[in-house]
C-alpha positions, 0 to 999 in steps of 0.5 A: 100472811098466815091469817087465811080467810074462808069467806068463799067457804062460808058463802058457799055453804050459806048459797049466798052471793056476793052481791047478797051479802053486799046488801046485808052487810053494807060493804060495797062488792069490791071492799068485799071481794078484797077481803074475800080473796085474802087481799084485806091488811085488816077488818073492822070488828063492826064489819066481822060482825056484820058478815057473821051475823049475815052468814050465821056464823062465828068469827073463826068459821070465817078466819084461820090461822095457819103457821108458814 
């Protein structure tokens, strides 16, 4: 898939654990883990907004498009 999820990169930059982010955005660890590993097929804008707010970043910091 040409959409790359850089959630792990942003979490490392902000020194935030998956548990901490899970609590801040009110998502289960398993759902966040699926997103973090790039296995998610979709993401809700409300979820993306909550993640960006918690990590103080922009959507482009988390999602990247790369042609194959």
